[in-house]
C-alpha positions as CSV (number, residue, x, y, z in Angstrom):
1,M,-28.5,-4.4,3.7
2,K,-26.1,-2.0,5.5
3,K,-22.9,-1.2,3.7
4,G,-19.8,-2.5,5.6
5,F,-16.3,-1.2,5.9
6,L,-14.9,-3.7,3.3
7,A,-15.7,-3.1,-0.3
8,S,-17.2,-5.9,-2.4
9,G,-15.3,-7.6,-5.2
10,I,-11.9,-8.1,-3.6
11,T,-10.0,-11.1,-4.9
12,T,-9.3,-13.3,-1.9
13,C,-8.7,-17.0,-2.7
14,E,-11.8,-19.1,-3.4
15,G,-12.9,-20.9,-0.3
16,C,-10.8,-18.9,2.1
17,A,-12.7,-17.5,5.1
18,M,-10.4,-14.5,5.5
19,E,-12.7,-12.1,3.6
20,L,-15.7,-13.1,5.7
21,I,-13.7,-12.9,8.9
22,A,-12.4,-9.5,8.0
23,R,-15.9,-8.2,7.2
24,I,-17.1,-9.4,10.6
25,V,-14.1,-8.1,12.6
26,F,-14.1,-4.7,11.0
27,E,-17.8,-4.3,11.4
28,A,-17.5,-5.2,15.0
29,A,-14.6,-2.8,15.5
30,G,-16.5,0.1,14.0
31,E,-15.6,3.3,12.2
32,N,-13.2,4.6,14.9
33,T,-10.6,2.0,14.0
34,V,-7.1,2.0,12.4
35,A,-6.2,-1.3,10.8
36,V,-2.6,-2.6,10.8
37,I,-2.2,-5.4,8.3
38,P,1.1,-7.2,7.4
39,P,2.0,-8.5,3.9
40,G,0.8,-12.0,3.1
41,C,-2.7,-13.2,2.4
42,G,-4.2,-10.3,4.2
43,A,-2.3,-7.8,2.1
44,I,-5.2,-7.6,-0.4
45,L,-7.1,-5.9,2.4
46,A,-4.5,-3.3,2.9
47,G,-4.5,-2.5,-0.8
48,Y,-1.9,-1.4,-3.3
49,N,-1.0,1.5,-5.6
50,G,-2.7,3.9,-3.1
51,E,-6.0,2.1,-3.2
52,T,-7.6,0.0,-0.5
53,P,-10.9,-1.9,-0.2
54,L,-11.1,-0.9,3.4
55,E,-13.1,2.2,4.3
56,L,-11.0,2.7,7.4
57,P,-7.4,4.1,7.8
58,V,-5.0,1.2,7.1
59,V,-1.3,0.8,7.2
60,M,0.7,-2.2,6.0
61,S,3.3,-3.3,8.5
62,N,6.3,-5.5,8.2
63,L,5.3,-9.2,8.4
64,E,7.1,-9.7,11.8
65,A,6.1,-6.4,13.3
66,T,2.3,-6.0,13.2
67,A,2.0,-5.7,17.0
68,A,4.9,-3.2,17.1
69,F,3.3,-1.0,14.5
70,A,0.0,-1.2,16.4
71,S,1.8,-0.2,19.6
72,G,3.4,2.8,18.0
73,I,0.1,4.0,16.4
74,R,-1.6,3.5,19.8
75,A,1.1,5.6,21.6
76,G,0.7,8.3,19.0
77,L,-3.0,8.4,19.3
78,D,-2.7,8.6,23.1
79,I,-0.3,11.5,22.7
80,L,-2.9,13.2,20.4
81,G,-5.6,12.7,23.0
82,K,-7.5,10.1,21.0
83,P,-8.0,7.2,23.3
84,E,-11.4,6.3,21.7
85,V,-9.7,5.2,18.4
86,R,-9.2,1.5,18.2
87,V,-6.0,0.1,16.7
88,L,-6.6,-3.4,15.3
89,G,-3.9,-5.8,14.0
90,F,-5.3,-8.2,11.4
91,A,-2.7,-10.9,10.7
92,G,-2.7,-14.5,9.7
93,D,-0.8,-17.4,11.4
94,G,2.6,-16.3,10.1
95,G,2.3,-12.6,11.2
96,T,0.8,-13.7,14.6
97,A,2.3,-16.9,15.8
98,D,5.3,-17.7,13.6
99,I,7.5,-14.8,12.6
100,G,5.3,-12.3,14.4
101,L,5.4,-13.9,17.9
102,Q,8.3,-11.8,19.2
103,S,6.5,-8.6,18.4
104,L,3.3,-9.9,19.9
105,S,5.0,-11.1,23.1
106,G,6.7,-7.7,23.4
107,A,3.3,-6.0,23.3
108,V,2.0,-8.4,25.9
109,E,5.0,-7.8,28.1
110,R,4.5,-4.0,27.9
111,N,0.8,-4.6,28.8
112,E,-0.4,-2.9,25.6
113,R,-4.1,-2.7,25.1
């Protein structure tokens, strides 16, 4: 079996599909990806104390600003001439549609990719 981008043995809640979804999403995104993950359930994927289970560059954003962090990283990568690098926000319902909606709607309004 091919090794994925997410280490085994992380401690997500029993029965939660987040770990499986993360494995599929990050495998589909590929190695040329920067992950932006807010605090909350997904924070276990971003890691703590300088360690992360993800074998990709990862940054933990503010809960309400995942899309804004991703937009800033995308702009920086474009300035550096790295358009091939994907920036992927991986947030739950709160970081996407509740407290994070204003950041997401701003990214949509600016036509961010």
